[in-house]
DRENMIVEX-413960 format. One record per residue (C-alpha): residue in one letter; z, x, y. Coordinates in steps of 0.001 Angstrom, whole numbers, plus 500000, padded with zeros to 6 digits. Layout:
// DRENMIVEX-413960
+------+--------+--------+--------+
: resn :     up :   east :  north :
+------+--------+--------+--------+
:    A :      Z :      X :      Y :
...
+------+--------+--------+--------+
***
This chain:
// DRENMIVEX-413960
+------+--------+--------+--------+
: resn :     up :   east :  north :
+------+--------+--------+--------+
:    M : 511201 : 518047 : 498636 :
:    S : 508045 : 518547 : 496339 :
:    D : 504953 : 519891 : 497448 :
:    G : 503340 : 516378 : 496920 :
:    A : 506130 : 514591 : 499065 :
:    R : 505810 : 517378 : 501717 :
:    T : 501909 : 516584 : 502054 :
:    L : 502069 : 512944 : 501952 :
:    G : 505134 : 513086 : 504442 :
:    F : 507146 : 510587 : 502317 :
:    S : 509210 : 510767 : 499012 :
:    W : 507729 : 508949 : 495921 :
:    P : 510265 : 506143 : 496079 :
:    V : 509288 : 505613 : 499794 :
:    L : 505518 : 505610 : 498991 :
:    V : 506317 : 503031 : 496070 :
:    A : 508354 : 500832 : 498357 :
:    L : 505574 : 500531 : 501180 :
:    A : 503062 : 499798 : 498367 :
:    A : 505485 : 497169 : 497029 :
:    L : 505515 : 495499 : 500415 :
:    A : 502095 : 493955 : 499668 :
:    A : 503070 : 492842 : 496013 :
:    P : 504529 : 489442 : 497006 :
:    R : 501068 : 488221 : 497988 :
:    V : 499728 : 488739 : 494570 :
:    V : 502510 : 486728 : 492959 :
:    L : 502265 : 483983 : 495535 :
:    H : 498516 : 484008 : 495107 :
:    D : 498687 : 483921 : 491379 :
:    L : 501237 : 481163 : 491407 :
:    G : 499219 : 479165 : 493901 :
:    V : 501842 : 478864 : 496484 :
:    I : 499530 : 480487 : 499072 :
:    E : 495844 : 479912 : 499444 :
:    E : 492941 : 482160 : 500601 :
:    G : 491999 : 482004 : 504179 :
:    S : 495490 : 480299 : 505370 :
:    F : 497452 : 481593 : 508335 :
:    V : 500358 : 482386 : 505665 :
:    N : 497995 : 484316 : 503346 :
:    G : 496882 : 486459 : 506346 :
:    L : 500327 : 487380 : 507124 :
:    F : 500922 : 488439 : 503482 :
:    V : 497686 : 490499 : 503728 :
:    F : 497983 : 492280 : 506962 :
:    V : 501526 : 492739 : 507887 :
:    P : 502078 : 495128 : 504921 :
:    L : 499092 : 497176 : 505940 :
:    A : 500238 : 497243 : 509522 :
:    C : 503585 : 498609 : 507992 :
:    W : 501770 : 501300 : 506048 :
:    V : 499845 : 502219 : 509330 :
:    A : 502954 : 502275 : 511369 :
:    A : 505071 : 504393 : 508935 :
:    V : 502354 : 507067 : 508981 :
:    V : 501831 : 507101 : 512709 :
:    W : 505569 : 507312 : 513245 :
:    R : 506328 : 510114 : 510448 :
:    R : 502904 : 511908 : 511333 :
:    P : 502525 : 513561 : 507597 :
:    A : 500150 : 516472 : 507129 :
:    R : 497470 : 514314 : 505490 :
:    P : 497739 : 510740 : 506840 :
:    F : 494665 : 509405 : 505270 :
:    T : 495699 : 510590 : 502048 :
:    T : 499052 : 509318 : 502306 :
:    V : 497723 : 505823 : 502913 :
:    V : 495268 : 506353 : 500154 :
:    V : 498125 : 507089 : 497682 :
:    I : 500049 : 504021 : 498907 :
:    G : 496869 : 502000 : 498362 :
:    A : 496198 : 503434 : 494794 :
:    L : 500217 : 502540 : 494165 :
:    Y : 499291 : 498884 : 495623 :
:    G : 496501 : 498789 : 493112 :
:    V : 498952 : 499334 : 490377 :
:    F : 501089 : 496389 : 491474 :
:    L : 497995 : 494276 : 491823 :
:    A : 496947 : 495282 : 488173 :
:    V : 500565 : 494725 : 486635 :
:    G : 500951 : 491388 : 488796 :
:    H : 497871 : 489998 : 487579 :
:    Q : 498572 : 490818 : 484094 :
:    L : 502166 : 489282 : 484055 :
:    L : 500858 : 485870 : 485763 :
:    W : 497652 : 485741 : 483891 :
:    D : 498647 : 482451 : 482177 :
:    A : 500002 : 480879 : 485424 :
:    A : 496904 : 481843 : 487533 :
:    F : 494901 : 480079 : 485067 :
:    G : 497179 : 477174 : 484246 :
:    G : 497682 : 477998 : 480728 :
:    V : 493743 : 477743 : 480298 :
:    P : 492401 : 481465 : 480010 :
:    P : 488938 : 481968 : 481444 :
:    T : 485821 : 482185 : 478859 :
:    L : 483134 : 484757 : 478763 :
:    G : 480032 : 483286 : 477327 :
:    G : 480096 : 482419 : 473646 :
:    L : 482364 : 485354 : 472695 :
:    D : 485521 : 484847 : 470733 :
:    P : 488456 : 483903 : 473038 :
:    G : 490556 : 486875 : 472138 :
:    T : 487696 : 489196 : 472736 :
:    A : 486865 : 487558 : 476144 :
:    E : 490450 : 487749 : 477116 :
:    A : 490717 : 491328 : 476184 :
:    I : 487514 : 492380 : 478306 :
:    L : 488568 : 490056 : 481267 :
:    R : 492011 : 491553 : 481222 :
:    T : 490711 : 495007 : 481204 :
:    E : 488386 : 494219 : 484002 :
:    T : 491157 : 492736 : 486024 :
:    V : 493213 : 495920 : 485646 :
:    V : 490116 : 497957 : 486692 :
:    V : 489572 : 495744 : 489647 :
:    G : 492925 : 495696 : 490843 :
:    L : 493036 : 499455 : 490978 :
:    L : 489781 : 500022 : 492627 :
:    T : 490829 : 497217 : 495119 :
:    G : 493891 : 498830 : 495905 :
:    T : 492520 : 502213 : 496496 :
:    L : 489817 : 500838 : 498756 :
:    V : 492583 : 499030 : 501017 :
:    G : 494189 : 502226 : 500866 :
:    V : 490950 : 504151 : 502103 :
:    I : 490115 : 501710 : 504621 :
:    T : 493836 : 501309 : 506107 :
:    G : 494037 : 504999 : 505963 :
:    G : 491216 : 505371 : 507970 :
:    V : 492668 : 502976 : 510325 :
:    A : 495828 : 505006 : 510408 :
:    L : 494026 : 508304 : 510866 :
:    V : 492146 : 507011 : 514057 :
:    I : 495350 : 505333 : 515743 :
:    G : 497260 : 508678 : 514725 :
:    R : 494701 : 510498 : 516714 :
:    V : 494620 : 508170 : 519738 :
:    V : 498320 : 507627 : 519959 :
:    P : 500120 : 510683 : 521100 :
:    A : 503175 : 512024 : 519000 :
:    P : 506534 : 511184 : 520322 :
:    A : 507809 : 514357 : 522139 :
:    T : 510492 : 516051 : 520392 :
:    E : 513563 : 517533 : 522090 :
:    H : 515077 : 520698 : 521116 :
:    R : 518591 : 520725 : 520464 :
:    T : 521246 : 523300 : 520148 :
:    R : 523412 : 523572 : 517011 :
:    A : 526027 : 521642 : 518569 :
:    G : 523593 : 518821 : 518994 :
:    A : 523521 : 518941 : 522913 :
:    P : 520129 : 519189 : 524598 :
:    R : 518943 : 522686 : 525343 :
:    S : 518021 : 523195 : 528867 :
:    G : 514947 : 524801 : 529547 :
:    R : 516649 : 527894 : 531321 :
:    R : 517674 : 531099 : 529730 :
:    G : 520251 : 533392 : 530490 :
:    P : 523690 : 532677 : 532135 :
+------+--------+--------+--------+
***
């Protein structure tokens, strides 16, 4: 296991998979399938974040806050890429304008801004959710681990014959 994975408590593929749990909302929102403020949208917003918290509280990485911030930053990448791929669909084929700027220049500026905002949003979601995970991890006791012998049977607390 790499030092990063050891510190974060999960392998990189698992971190990416946890971040990807939140990606369907980006697609569904940009395609107009779900609307802001609806119950279904709320599920797509909060269930993935609850999964991030549950995974960190269950796994107990050395740096739970950092772990969730990394997951959030990866989610930000999904946000940025998703918005770029669904740009035309999100705007119904009519890209937004920016004052009197040339449409190509305006689109380049707005797409760049969308990438930056996506990355910042994902990271901020990670910071907030990481804080929640940190607090819950401190309040909820870690499960007791049972020591086992090499054969896999529980070891008794007695020593000697």
